[in-house]
C-alpha positions in Angstrom: -0.1 0.1 0.2 1.1 3.5 -0.8 2.6 5.3 2.1 1.0 8.1 4.3 1.3 11.1 2.0 -0.7 9.2 -0.6 -4.0 9.4 1.6 -6.7 11.7 1.1 -6.9 14.1 4.1 -10.0 15.5 4.8 -10.8 18.6 7.0 -13.6 20.2 9.0 -15.6 23.0 7.0 -16.3 25.7 9.4 -17.4 29.6 8.7 -17.0 28.8 4.6 -13.1 27.7 5.0 -11.7 24.2 5.3 -10.1 23.8 9.0 -7.0 21.4 9.9 -7.8 18.9 13.0 -5.1 18.2 15.4 -6.2 14.3 15.2 -7.5 11.9 12.6 -9.3 8.6 12.3 -8.7 6.0 9.4 -11.0 5.4 6.8 -11.6 2.3 5.2 -11.8 1.0 1.7 -14.6 -1.4 2.1 -13.7 -3.6 -0.7 -10.1 -4.0 0.2 -9.7 -3.8 3.5 -7.0 -1.0 3.3 -7.0 2.8 4.9 -7.2 4.9 2.2 -8.4 8.1 3.9 -7.9 10.2 7.0 -10.8 11.5 8.7 -10.9 14.6 11.3 -11.2 13.1 15.1 -13.1 16.4 16.1 -14.5 17.1 19.6 -15.8 20.0 21.4 -13.7 22.5 20.5 -14.8 22.4 17.1 -18.0 22.0 17.3 -17.7 25.6 19.7 -16.3 27.0 16.5 -19.0 25.8 14.3 -21.7 27.1 16.7 -19.9 30.7 16.9 -19.9 30.6 13.0 -23.9 29.2 12.4 -24.7 32.0 15.2 -23.2 34.4 13.2 -24.6 33.4 9.7 -28.3 32.8 11.0 -29.4 36.6 11.0 -28.5 37.1 7.8 -29.9 34.3 6.6 -33.1 33.4 7.9 -33.4 37.3 6.8 -33.4 36.2 3.0 -36.7 35.7 1.1 -37.7 32.1 0.3 -37.2 33.1 -3.3 -33.6 34.0 -2.5 -32.9 31.2 -0.5 -34.3 28.6 -3.0 -32.3 30.1 -5.6 -29.1 28.6 -3.6 -30.4 25.4 -3.5 -31.1 25.4 -6.9 -27.7 26.4 -7.9 -26.5 23.8 -5.4 -28.5 21.0 -6.9 -26.9 21.8 -10.3 -23.3 21.7 -9.2 -24.1 18.2 -7.5 -25.5 16.9 -10.9 -22.4 18.3 -12.8 -20.5 16.7 -10.1 -22.2 13.1 -10.4 -19.7 11.1 -11.7 -17.0 12.0 -9.5 -19.3 11.9 -6.6 -20.9 8.4 -7.6 -17.5 7.3 -7.6 -16.4 8.7 -4.6 -19.6 7.3 -2.7 -19.1 3.7 -4.2 -15.4 3.7 -2.9 -16.2 5.3 0.6 -19.3 3.0 1.2 -18.6 -0.3 -0.8 -22.0 0.0 -2.4 -21.5 -0.7 -6.4 -20.9 2.2 -8.4 -24.1 1.8 -10.5 -26.5 2.2 -7.4 -24.2 5.2 -6.5 -24.9 6.6 -9.8 -28.6 6.0 -10.3 -30.2 6.2 -6.7 -27.3 7.8 -4.5 -26.4 10.8 -6.2 -29.6 11.9 -8.2 -31.3 11.7 -5.1 -28.9 14.0 -3.6 -29.8 16.3 -6.0 -33.5 15.8 -6.0 -33.4 16.7 -2.3 -31.8 20.2 -2.7 -34.6 20.6 -5.7 -37.7 19.4 -4.2 -37.0 21.8 -1.0 -35.8 24.7 -3.3 -39.6 24.2 -4.8 -41.5 23.4 -1.5 -40.1 26.2 0.3 -42.0 28.4 -1.8 -45.6 26.7 -1.2 -46.1 26.8 2.6 -49.1 29.0 3.7 -49.8 30.0 7.0 -53.1 30.1 8.6 -55.8 32.9 9.5 -59.0 32.8 11.2 -61.5 35.8 12.5 -63.4 36.1 15.7 -65.8 39.1 14.5 -67.7 38.9 17.5 -64.9 40.0 19.4 -63.1 42.2 17.0 -60.2 39.7 16.7 -58.0 38.3 13.6 -55.8 35.8 14.6 -53.0 34.5 12.2 -50.0 31.8 12.1 -46.3 32.7 11.0 -43.4 30.3 11.2 -40.1 31.1 11.9 -36.7 29.0 11.6 -35.8 27.4 14.6 -31.7 28.5 14.6 -29.0 26.0 14.6 -30.2 22.5 13.6 -27.9 19.7 14.3 -27.8 17.5 11.4 -26.4 13.5 12.3 -26.6 11.4 9.4 -25.3 7.4 8.8 -23.3 5.6 6.8 -25.5 3.3 4.4 -26.4 6.6 2.0 -23.9 9.1 3.0 -24.6 12.0 0.7 -28.4 10.9 0.0 -29.3 11.2 3.6 -27.3 14.0 4.4 -28.9 16.5 1.8 -32.1 15.1 2.7 -31.6 16.8 6.0 -29.5 19.8 5.2 -32.0 20.8 2.1 -35.0 21.7 4.4 -33.1 22.9 7.4 -31.3 25.9 5.4 -34.5 26.2 3.2 -36.5 27.3 6.1 -33.5 29.6 7.0 -31.8 27.9 9.8 -27.8 27.5 9.9 -26.9 24.1 10.5 -23.6 21.9 12.1 -23.7 18.7 10.3 -22.0 15.6 11.4 -21.6 12.6 8.9 -20.7 9.2 9.6 -17.1 8.9 10.6 -17.3 5.9 8.0 -18.0 7.5 5.2 -17.4 11.3 5.3 -15.9 11.8 1.9 -19.1 12.8 -0.4 -19.9 15.4 2.3 -16.4 16.9 2.2 -16.9 17.1 -1.7 -20.2 18.9 -1.2 -18.4 21.1 1.0 -15.9 22.4 -1.9 -19.2 23.4 -3.9 -21.0 25.5 -1.2 -19.4 29.2 -1.8 -20.0 28.6 -5.4 -23.6 28.1 -4.8 -23.7 31.2 -3.0 -24.1 29.8 0.3 -22.8 32.2 2.9 -20.1 31.4 5.2 -21.4 29.7 8.4 -24.7 28.4 7.0 -23.8 25.0 6.5 -20.8 23.8 8.5 -19.5 20.0 8.7 -17.2 18.7 11.4 -16.1 15.3 11.1 -15.5 12.5 13.8 -17.2 9.8 16.2 -20.4 10.1 17.9 -19.1 9.9 21.9 -16.8 12.9 20.9 -18.3 15.2 18.2 -21.8 14.0 18.2 -22.1 14.4 21.9 -20.7 17.4 21.6 -23.1 18.7 19.2 -26.4 17.4 20.9 -25.6 18.3 24.3 -24.8 21.9 23.3 -27.4 24.6 24.7 -27.0 26.8 21.7 -28.3 23.6 19.3 -32.2 23.6 19.5 -33.0 21.3 17.0 -31.8 17.6 16.4 -32.3 15.6 13.2 -30.7 11.9 13.6 -30.9 8.8 11.4 -29.3 5.8 12.9 -29.6 3.0 15.5 -32.0 2.9 18.4 -29.1 3.0 21.3 -27.8 6.2 20.1 -31.1 7.7 19.6 -31.3 6.9 23.2 -28.4 8.8 24.2 -29.4 11.5 21.9 -32.6 11.8 23.9 -31.0 11.7 27.3 -28.6 14.5 26.3 -31.0 16.6 24.5 -33.6 16.3 27.5 -32.1 19.0 29.8 -32.3 21.8 27.0 -36.4 20.5 25.6 -34.4 20.4 21.8 -36.9 19.0 19.2 -35.8 15.9 17.6 -36.5 13.9 14.8 -35.3 10.5 14.9 -35.4 7.8 12.3 -34.3 4.7 13.5 -34.2 0.7 12.7 -36.6 -1.3 10.9 -37.5 -4.9 10.9 -39.5 -4.8 7.6 -41.7 -7.6 7.1 -42.8 -8.6 3.2 -46.4 -10.3 3.5 -47.2 -12.3 0.3 -50.5 -13.6 -0.2 -51.3 -16.5 -2.9 -52.6 -14.6 -5.5 -49.5 -12.7 -5.5 -47.7 -11.8 -9.1 -44.7 -13.8 -8.4 -43.4 -12.7 -11.2 -43.3 -9.3 -10.3 -43.1 -10.4 -6.5 -39.7 -12.1 -6.6 -37.2 -9.8 -8.2 -38.6 -7.0 -6.3 -38.3 -8.9 -2.9 -34.7 -10.0 -4.0 -34.2 -6.2 -4.1 -35.8 -5.1 -1.1 -34.0 -7.9 0.8 -30.0 -7.1 -0.6 -29.9 -4.0 -2.0 -27.3 -2.0 -0.9 -25.9 -4.8 0.8 -28.8 -5.0 2.6 -28.0 -1.6 4.3 -31.2 0.4 4.3 -33.3 0.6 6.9 -36.1 -0.1 4.7 -34.9 -3.4 3.6 -37.1 -6.5 4.0 -35.9 -8.9 6.4 -38.8 -11.3 7.4 -40.3 -12.6 4.4 -44.1 -14.3 5.2 -45.4 -16.7 2.7 -48.7 -18.0 2.1 -48.8 -21.6 2.9 -50.5 -22.9 -0.4 -47.0 -20.9 -2.4 -44.9 -21.7 0.0 -42.4 -23.9 -1.7 -42.8 -22.5 -5.1 -41.8 -19.0 -3.7 -39.0 -20.6 -1.8 -37.6 -22.2 -4.9 -37.9 -19.3 -7.1 -36.7 -16.8 -4.5 -33.5 -18.8 -3.9 -32.8 -19.2 -7.4 -33.3 -15.4 -8.2 -31.2 -14.9 -5.0 -28.2 -16.6 -6.4 -28.2 -14.5 -9.5 -27.8 -11.5 -7.6 -24.1 -10.9 -8.1 -21.5 -9.8 -5.4 -18.7 -8.4 -6.8 -16.4 -5.2 -6.4 -18.1 -1.9 -6.6 -16.4 -0.8 -9.8 -18.4 -4.0 -11.6 -21.0 -2.7 -13.3 -23.0 -6.3 -13.8 -22.3 -6.6 -9.4 -26.2 -6.3 -7.6 -24.1 -5.6 -4.4 -20.4 -4.6 -3.1 -19.0 -4.8 0.1 -20.4 -4.2 3.6 -19.1 -1.1 5.6 -16.7 -2.2 8.0 -15.2 -5.7 8.8 -16.9 -5.6 12.4 -20.1 -4.9 10.7 -19.5 -8.0 8.5 -18.7 -10.1 11.5 -21.8 -8.8 13.4 -23.7 -9.9 10.4 -22.1 -13.4 9.9 -22.7 -13.9 13.8 -26.6 -13.9 13.2 -26.0 -16.9 10.7 -24.2 -18.5 13.2 -26.7 -18.1 15.5 -29.5 -19.4 13.0 -27.7 -22.5 12.7 -27.6 -23.0 16.4 -31.4 -22.9 16.3 -31.5 -25.5 13.8 -32.2 -23.0 11.0 -31.9 -24.1 7.5 -29.5 -21.7 5.2 -30.5 -22.3 1.8 -27.9 -19.9 0.0 -25.3 -17.8 0.7 -22.8 -17.3 3.5 -21.4 -20.9 4.3 -23.4 -22.3 1.6 -22.1 -21.0 -1.6 -18.7 -19.8 -2.8 -18.0 -16.0 -3.2 -15.1 -15.4 -6.0 -13.1 -12.2 -5.9 -10.2 -10.9 -7.4 -6.9 -10.9 -5.5 -6.9 -7.8 -4.3 -10.1 -7.9 -2.7 -9.9 -10.8 -0.9 -9.6 -8.8 2.5 -12.8 -6.9 1.6 -16.1 -6.9 3.9 -17.8 -9.2 1.3 -20.7 -11.3 1.9 -23.1 -13.5 -0.3 -27.3 -12.8 0.1 -28.3 -14.9 2.5 -31.7 -16.9 2.7 -32.5 -18.3 6.2 -36.0 -20.9 6.6 -37.1 -23.4 9.5 -36.7 -20.3 12.1 -38.9 -19.7 15.0 -40.6 -15.7 15.1 -38.7 -15.3 18.6 -35.3 -16.0 17.2 -32.7 -13.2 17.2 -32.5 -13.2 13.5 -36.7 -12.7 13.3 -36.4 -9.7 16.1 -33.2 -7.9 15.9 -32.2 -5.5 13.0 -29.3 -7.5 11.0 -28.6 -4.5 8.4 -26.9 -6.9 6.4 -28.0 -9.0 3.3 -29.7 -11.5 5.5 -33.2 -12.5 5.3 -35.5 -15.0 6.7 -38.7 -17.1 4.7 -41.2 -18.3 6.9 -45.0 -19.7 6.2 -48.3 -18.4 6.9 -51.8 -19.7 7.1 -54.4 -16.6 7.7 -54.6 -12.8 7.0 -55.3 -12.2 10.8 -52.4 -14.6 11.9 -49.6 -12.7 9.5 -50.8 -9.4 10.5 -50.3 -10.2 14.1 -47.0 -11.8 13.3 -45.2 -9.0 11.2 -47.0 -6.6 14.2 -44.7 -8.4 16.7 -41.6 -6.8 16.8 -40.3 -3.9 18.2 -39.6 -1.9 15.2 -42.4 -0.3 12.7 -40.7 1.2 10.0 -42.0 -0.2 6.4 -43.8 -3.2 5.1 -44.8 -4.8 1.4 -47.6 -6.6 0.9 -48.2 -8.8 -2.2 -51.7 -9.5 -3.3 -54.2 -8.9 -6.5 -57.0 -8.4 -3.7 -57.5 -4.6 -3.4 -59.8 -5.1 -0.3 -57.2 -7.2 1.6 -54.4 -4.6 0.4 -56.0 -1.7 2.4 -57.1 -3.9 5.2 -53.9 -5.1 5.7 -52.1 -1.8 5.1 -54.2 -0.4 7.5 -53.6 -3.1 10.2 -49.9 -2.8 10.0 -47.7 -1.1 12.6 -45.8 0.5 10.0 -45.1 4.2 9.2 -45.0 3.1 5.3 -46.8 0.1 3.5 -46.0 -0.2 0.1 -48.2 -2.7 -2.0 -46.9 -4.8 -5.0 -43.9 -2.4 -5.2 -41.0 -1.1 -3.1 -39.1 2.0 -2.2 -41.3 4.2 -4.5 -40.8 7.3 -2.5 -43.0 10.8 -2.7 -41.1 13.4 -1.5 -44.3 15.4 -0.1 -45.6 12.8 1.9 -44.5 11.9 5.6 -41.1 9.4 5.9 -40.6 8.0 9.2 -41.6 4.9 11.7 -43.7 3.8 14.1 -42.6 2.1 17.7 -38.8 1.9 18.2 -38.5 3.0 14.3 -38.5 6.7 15.6 -40.2 9.7 16.6 -41.6 12.1 14.3 -41.8 12.6 10.3 -39.9 14.2 7.7 -41.2 15.1 4.3 -42.5 18.6 2.6 -45.1 19.7 5.4 -43.4 17.8 7.9 -39.7 18.7 7.6 -41.1 22.5 6.8 -43.1 22.0 10.3 -39.7 20.5 12.1 -37.1 23.2 11.1 -39.3 25.9 11.9 -41.3 27.3 15.0 -45.0 28.4 14.7 -46.3 31.5 16.5 -50.0 32.4 16.9 -50.7 36.6 16.5 -53.9 37.9 17.8 -54.6 41.5 16.2 -57.6 43.2 17.8 -58.9 45.9 15.9 
């Protein structure tokens, strides 16, 4: 491997400038296992500087009209779009996902996030009511909250960072963002475009580092009144504890243990390829991925045979391979964690039909130490198994049979999570009934991951608190005030 000097070294972006850090973390290329990048290991000092910059920038930025802020967001979207290929290459290398996925989903969606909120900010209206009998008129106004703390995860790095930055600055807030220390490169690349887009210094500050050091400093800072977080439930619990003394506004988008319910009248020609995708897209590292597949008994054998066959066609390869459906998992530790679930399933007597420990993975010599794993299908597993209850967040799915509609709804709802679900049936009445009864913030029927950004996104139970989307994000990133005028 090349010497340390050849490594890409990132810097924090504070008050419109790149600022070096006195301590750095190693970042690994998931496809090779080699260190390829150094990420700032920031802490309280850097957060303090970012708060100072965001505080100073807030009056000017919040005073701009929605139209002016909208123009800046559109320019930033244009610049991201012009850099699409460069950003896709970087995202793929940094995260382990295929270049194809980064090129077709992650970066286009990041561009769309800015375009969408640049438009939606122009269309919000306030409320007004009259009370003529007492000579009063009431109306509401919305004002930006102030400094928004934004913490985004490693699975969809730029996609989910921009989903937070765009509505926050569109509404007139200034932001301090903390991307995951495992995937910081595209956030750093975006910083290079901010000045060209017309984002004033201090409006967007990005501070890199770990959760315990920089994340905790951000969440517990008294001048950061709002936190938007996407990640794990234990981290969300810690954020809630740290923010409680300050009564902060929180939006927490957490994990899922998402069921697919496949009825006997499902169209398997569409269902099987879509369910393979919903189980294994992005290495299964999407909070919306399917990890419990309930199949009605009369079609269980047929489904299982076809599903395993289709899963074996889901090619695992190096991220730059255009024919690969799946790349490398994010880290060695995460790969070991995912594999540990397969071991647990085996000890419980479950059957592994394909994937880990069953099929052989072929990789080029330089990728042998990368964090690759075959998509894995488990069956003959009980509902109370950890593989059926806990979020694995990898390319692992369990397939089990069911008898009746009532039974499968109860079983689908029997976990602590409630983020997303998919229902496959050609019976419209059944689809409506089941969708209504599922404890899930999102229900897709006969499809998966078709998003409408206007509508609320978020989960029930341990899958989070709050919703984000056009109206919901605007309400979250602003404070409402009711004004009464007596005339």
